[in-house]
N, C-alpha and C positions, 0 to 999 in steps of 0.2 A: 476527547483523548488528549492527554497532556504531551507536550514536547519532551524529548529526552533531556534530562538534566546533565548527563555526563557527555562532555563534548566529543570524546573519542570512541564512544560505544556505538556499535552498529545497531540500527533499529530494524527489526524484521516485522513487516506488515503482512498479515494474511488476509486475502480477499476470498470470501465465500460468496460466489457469484450466482445470482438467479437472474431471471429474465429482466426484471425491473429494478432490483435493489442489489446492493453489495453489503454484506455484513463484514465489518472490518475489525480485526484484532491486532494487537501489537505486543512485541516482546523486545525488551532492551536489557541486555545483560542478564541478570537473574530475575528481573521484575517483569511481570506481564500486566497488561491493561486489564482491569477487572470488569470494565464495561465494554460492551459491544457497541460500535457506532454503525449506524445504517446510513448509506449514501445511495443516491440514484445511480443506476447503471448507465451513465452517459459521460462523454468526454469532459464536459465542463465541470461536472461534480467531482470526477476523479482528479482533474487538474487542481481544482480548488482545495480538495483535501490534501493532496501531496505537497502543495505549495507552502503549507504550514511548517514544513521541516527545513531548517536553515541550511543544512549541508546534504544535498541529494546523494553524494557519494557514500554517505553513511546509512542510506536507506535501501533495504532489499525487500522488494514486493514479491510475495509468494502467492500463487493462485492455482486452483485446480484446472486441469485441462477440460475443455468443453467448447460449447458453441461460441463463447465470447473471447476465449483466451488469445486467439491470433490477433484480432484487431486491438485488443486491450494491451497486450504485451508490447506490440509495436508502438502504440500510442504513448505508453508510459516511458519506454526507452527513448522515444524521440523528444520527449519533454526535457530530459536532463541526463545525467550520468547514473541514474538509478539502475540497480541490478534487478533483473527479473528471473524468477524461477517458477517453472510450471511443474505441478505434481499430478 
């Protein structure tokens, strides 16, 4: 997944969460990522993935509600100023 090239655009990251893996999709402005990225469903992998974005305040993570949303949303919010949305 490529970093956003526009410095002022917000990046929306969608997490499709399963027990062991997270399918990640991104939208920035009018462009969406054409590839799905799979990461492990654990704190280290989530942190590693999100650390690639230079400005956390420009990243909004969106995820479905379910078994993992409570710990995951708290963890992501504790890492930086990222915005969380659960659907």
